[in-house]
C-alpha positions in Angstrom: 5.2 -43.4 1.2 8.7 -43.0 -0.1 10.5 -40.2 -1.8 12.7 -41.1 -4.7 15.6 -38.9 -4.9 17.2 -41.0 -7.4 15.8 -38.9 -10.4 17.4 -35.7 -9.0 20.6 -37.3 -8.3 20.6 -38.9 -11.8 20.1 -35.5 -13.3 23.0 -34.0 -11.4 25.2 -36.7 -12.4 24.1 -36.5 -16.1 24.3 -32.7 -16.5 26.7 -32.0 -13.7 26.8 -29.3 -11.0 27.0 -26.5 -13.8 23.9 -27.6 -15.5 22.0 -27.6 -12.2 23.3 -24.1 -11.4 22.2 -22.9 -14.9 18.7 -24.1 -14.2 18.8 -22.2 -10.9 20.1 -19.1 -12.6 17.4 -19.2 -15.2 14.7 -19.7 -12.6 15.9 -16.8 -10.5 16.1 -14.6 -13.6 12.6 -15.5 -14.5 11.3 -14.6 -11.0 13.1 -11.3 -11.3 11.5 -10.5 -14.6 8.0 -11.4 -13.3 8.7 -9.1 -10.2 9.6 -6.2 -12.4 6.7 -6.6 -14.6 4.3 -6.8 -11.7 6.2 -3.7 -10.2 5.8 -1.8 -13.5 2.1 -2.7 -13.8 1.6 -1.4 -10.2 3.3 1.8 -10.9 1.3 2.5 -14.0 -2.0 1.6 -12.3 -1.2 3.8 -9.3 -0.2 6.6 -11.5 -3.5 6.6 -13.4 -5.4 6.3 -10.0 -3.8 9.4 -8.6 -4.4 11.3 -11.9 -8.1 10.4 -11.8 -8.4 11.3 -8.1 -6.8 14.7 -8.9 -9.3 15.3 -11.7 -12.2 14.4 -9.4 -10.9 16.7 -6.6 -10.6 19.6 -9.1 -14.2 19.6 -10.0 -15.7 20.0 -6.5 -13.2 22.8 -5.6 -14.1 24.8 -8.8 -17.9 24.3 -7.9 -17.4 25.5 -4.3 -15.1 28.4 -5.3 -12.9 27.7 -2.1 -9.1 27.6 -2.6 -8.0 25.4 0.3 -9.7 22.3 1.8 -10.7 22.5 5.5 -7.8 21.8 7.8 -9.7 19.4 10.1 -13.2 18.6 9.0 -14.1 16.7 12.3 -13.0 19.7 14.4 -15.3 21.9 12.2 -18.3 19.5 13.0 -17.3 19.4 16.7 -16.8 15.7 16.9 -13.0 15.5 16.9 -11.6 13.2 19.5 -9.5 15.0 22.2 -9.3 18.7 22.4 -7.6 21.5 24.3 -7.8 22.2 28.0 -10.3 25.1 27.5 -12.7 22.8 25.7 -12.8 20.3 28.6 -13.9 23.1 31.0 -16.9 24.1 28.9 -18.3 20.4 29.2 -18.2 20.1 32.9 -21.2 20.9 34.9 -21.1 24.3 36.9 -23.4 23.3 39.7 -20.5 21.5 41.5 -22.1 18.1 41.2 -19.9 15.4 39.4 
């Protein structure tokens, strides 16, 4: 299998270095435009998703009548990992066997 570089070299010879650089510049500009369009679309979709999440969170708070969300829901259920030193003493057996 051989690679023919003659076509690329012929193009450089026909259009010159400046023609090749113009094509590179146009390609990079095209990539930048596509990047900006995708960035704009992601920003719009993200904004609408946050807006919808805010509307969804507003309904349960109004139904519960509570102003603030619980600070640590796992700790309220008693299943939070870790804990304080006082919590560890309560779970140890008191008969001296370990």
